[in-house]
C-alpha positions in Angstrom: -2.0 -3.2 27.7 -1.9 -7.0 27.6 -2.4 -7.0 23.9 0.4 -4.5 23.4 2.8 -6.7 25.3 1.6 -9.7 23.3 2.3 -7.8 20.1 5.8 -6.8 21.3 6.5 -10.4 22.2 5.3 -11.6 18.8 7.6 -9.1 17.1 10.5 -10.2 19.1 10.0 -13.9 18.3 9.6 -13.1 14.6 12.8 -11.1 14.6 14.7 -13.8 16.6 13.5 -16.7 14.6 13.6 -15.3 11.0 16.4 -16.6 8.9 19.1 -14.3 7.7 17.8 -11.7 5.2 17.5 -13.2 1.7 18.9 -11.5 -1.3 16.6 -8.4 -1.5 14.8 -7.3 -4.6 16.8 -4.2 -4.3 19.9 -6.2 -5.3 18.1 -7.7 -8.3 16.7 -4.6 -9.9 18.6 -1.6 -11.2 17.3 1.4 -13.1 15.9 1.6 -16.6 14.0 -1.4 -18.0 14.8 -3.6 -15.0 13.3 -1.0 -12.7 10.1 -1.1 -14.8 9.9 -4.8 -14.3 10.0 -4.0 -10.5 6.8 -2.0 -10.9 8.2 1.5 -11.3 6.9 2.9 -14.6 4.3 5.2 -16.0 2.2 2.5 -17.7 -1.4 2.2 -16.7 -2.3 -1.4 -15.8 -5.7 -3.1 -15.3 -7.0 -4.0 -11.9 -10.3 -4.0 -9.9 -11.4 -1.9 -6.9 -13.9 -1.9 -4.1 -14.4 0.3 -1.1 -15.0 -0.3 2.6 -15.9 1.6 5.8 -18.0 4.7 5.9 -19.2 6.1 2.6 -17.0 9.1 2.8 -14.8 7.7 5.5 -11.0 7.5 5.8 -10.7 3.8 5.6 -9.0 1.4 8.0 -8.0 2.0 11.5 -4.4 1.1 11.5 -3.9 -1.8 9.0 -1.4 -4.6 8.3 1.5 -2.1 7.7 1.5 -1.0 11.3 1.1 2.7 10.8 -1.6 2.8 13.5 -3.3 6.2 14.0 -1.2 7.8 11.2 -3.8 6.6 8.7 -6.4 8.8 10.4 -4.6 12.1 9.9 -3.1 14.1 7.1 -1.2 13.3 4.9 -2.5 9.8 4.9 -6.1 10.6 5.9 -8.6 9.5 3.2 -5.8 8.3 0.9 -5.4 4.8 2.4 -5.6 1.6 0.5 -5.7 -2.1 1.2 -4.1 -4.1 -1.7 -3.9 -7.7 -2.8 -0.7 -9.7 -2.0 0.7 -9.1 -5.4 1.2 -5.4 -4.5 1.5 -5.9 -0.7 4.7 -8.0 -1.2 4.7 -9.5 2.3 4.7 -6.0 3.7 7.6 -4.6 1.5 4.9 -2.8 -0.5 3.8 -0.8 2.5 4.1 3.0 1.9 4.1 2.7 -1.9 1.8 5.1 -3.7 -0.5 4.5 -6.6 -2.8 6.4 -8.9 -6.1 4.6 -9.5 -8.7 5.7 -12.1 -12.0 4.1 -13.1 -13.0 4.0 -16.8 -16.8 4.4 -17.1 -17.1 7.9 -18.5 -20.7 8.2 -17.4 -19.8 8.3 -13.8 -16.0 8.3 -13.6 -13.8 11.4 -13.7 -10.7 11.5 -15.8 -9.0 12.4 -12.6 -7.1 9.6 -10.8 -7.0 9.3 -7.0 -3.7 8.8 -5.3 -3.6 6.2 -2.5 -1.0 5.0 0.0 -0.6 1.2 0.7 -1.4 0.8 4.4 -3.1 -2.6 4.6 -3.5 -6.0 2.9 -6.6 -7.7 1.7 -5.6 -11.4 1.5 -8.8 -13.2 0.3 -11.8 -12.9 -1.9 -11.2 -10.6 -4.8 -7.6 -10.1 -3.6 -6.7 -13.8 -3.9 -5.2 -16.0 -6.7 -2.7 -13.4 -7.9 -5.3 -10.7 -8.8 -4.4 -7.1 -8.6 -7.0 -5.4 -6.4 -7.5 -2.2 -4.5 -9.9 -2.0 -1.5 -10.1 1.8 -1.0 -11.5 4.0 1.7 -14.9 5.3 0.9 -13.4 8.8 0.4 -10.7 7.7 -2.0 -13.2 5.6 -4.0 -15.6 8.5 -4.2 -12.9 10.8 -5.6 -12.8 8.9 -8.8 -16.3 10.0 -9.7 -17.4 13.0 -11.6 -18.8 15.9 -9.5 -21.9 14.8 -7.5 -21.7 11.2 -8.6 -19.8 9.7 -5.6 -22.9 7.9 -4.4 -23.6 6.4 -7.8 -20.0 5.2 -8.1 -20.1 3.6 -4.7 -23.3 1.8 -5.6 -21.4 0.0 -8.3 -19.5 -1.9 -5.6 -16.8 -3.4 -7.7 -15.1 -1.4 -10.5 -12.7 -2.1 -13.3 -9.9 0.4 -12.9 -6.4 1.2 -14.2 -3.5 2.0 -11.9 0.1 3.0 -12.0 2.9 3.5 -9.5 3.4 7.2 -8.6 5.8 9.1 -6.4 4.8 9.6 -2.7 4.7 13.2 -1.6 4.1 13.9 2.1 4.1 17.6 2.0 7.3 18.7 3.7 7.5 15.8 6.2 10.8 14.0 6.7 11.3 10.3 7.2 10.6 9.3 10.8 11.4 6.2 12.8 9.0 4.9 15.5 10.6 2.7 18.1 8.2 -0.1 18.7 6.9 -1.1 22.1 9.0 -3.7 23.8 12.3 -2.6 22.3 15.4 -3.0 24.5 19.2 -2.7 24.2 19.2 -6.3 22.9 16.1 -6.1 20.6 15.4 -3.0 18.6 12.3 -2.8 16.4 11.6 0.2 14.2 8.7 1.3 12.0 9.5 3.6 9.1 7.2 6.5 8.2 6.7 9.1 5.5 9.1 8.0 2.7 8.8 10.3 -0.3 9.4 9.0 -3.7 9.1 5.2 -4.0 7.6 5.0 -0.5 8.7 1.4 0.1 11.9 0.0 1.7 13.9 -2.9 0.5 16.7 -3.0 3.1 17.5 -1.2 6.3 20.7 -1.0 8.4 21.7 0.7 11.6 25.1 1.8 13.0 25.8 2.2 16.7 27.6 5.0 18.4 31.4 5.0 17.8 31.1 2.1 15.3 31.9 1.8 11.6 29.9 -1.4 11.2 26.4 -1.3 9.6 24.2 -4.0 11.0 21.5 -5.5 8.8 18.0 -5.3 10.2 15.4 -7.9 9.3 12.0 -7.2 7.8 9.4 -8.5 10.2 6.0 -7.5 8.8 4.4 -4.4 7.3 6.8 -1.4 7.6 8.5 -2.9 10.7 12.2 -3.9 10.9 14.1 -5.3 13.8 17.6 -6.4 15.0 18.4 -8.9 17.7 21.9 -8.1 19.0 23.4 -6.5 22.0 24.0 -4.6 24.0 23.2 -1.9 21.5 24.5 1.6 22.2 23.0 4.8 20.7 22.8 7.2 19.1 21.9 5.1 16.1 22.3 6.1 12.4 19.9 4.5 10.0 20.5 3.7 6.3 17.5 2.9 4.1 17.5 1.5 0.5 14.4 1.6 -1.6 12.9 -1.6 -2.9 12.8 -0.9 -6.6 15.4 1.6 -7.7 18.0 1.0 -4.9 18.1 4.6 -3.8 19.9 5.0 -0.5 19.5 7.6 2.3 21.4 7.8 5.6 20.0 9.5 8.6 23.0 10.0 11.0 22.4 9.8 14.7 18.7 10.1 14.2 17.8 7.9 17.2 19.4 9.4 20.3 21.4 7.7 23.1 18.5 8.0 25.5 15.8 6.6 23.1 12.6 5.2 24.5 10.1 2.7 23.3 7.0 4.1 21.6 8.8 7.3 20.8 9.1 8.6 17.2 12.3 10.3 16.0 12.2 12.4 12.8 15.2 12.8 10.5 16.1 15.9 8.6 16.1 14.0 5.3 13.8 12.4 2.7 14.0 10.9 -0.7 13.3 13.0 -3.7 9.5 13.1 -4.3 9.9 11.4 -7.7 10.4 8.0 -9.0 
């Protein structure tokens, strides 16, 4: 309990002390060629990959994106990935999906595994601007030909290719978890299950009986916050994706009588394509 309160206090301080949101990458990249430069394209690019946890395990328990126990259940279960800072993007890369494929035809399948960014690996093979995936044992093994998962894991580190792919969460809609410690003067939200690009570049909320959209600040991982008050629900939430600037508005998704640690699911999602 004490650790939960400490985390809530840390989130509040981060939100309160952060400078005003800088010009987002969503304002810098449009569609077409500029979107490709932002990482949304069909090209396979070189990287390296390792695995961690149990040999056929689901990977991390939680992770730097803040998804918590969501990583242990479908649709994230066994598809999680820890990525180097170049893909983590200070947490703005959380929720993005990638296809990863190894190249040794003797042990690697032609099939790529799809993983969701849920964590960051900041050092070692992930340092110095390298592009690296540290995958769950289950995700790593799925790159192997039938029956060769153990042989592939024994390699330890692999040369792979990867590309950005659309996230598809199987009929789930975007949800908003109200983080512990939130009050009428400090609201902290974690975004879950974004189809399509999967990541978020900007986030705004609108209070009841208001026409003003208030900019939330990106704190860490998939967490955003707002220090202002008193805030009056219900709240509408507007999301804009990081790369292609697609926008979605969930109206009155968080009710007037919201509570911390509750999750509120919208009726909407982005198109499951890039």
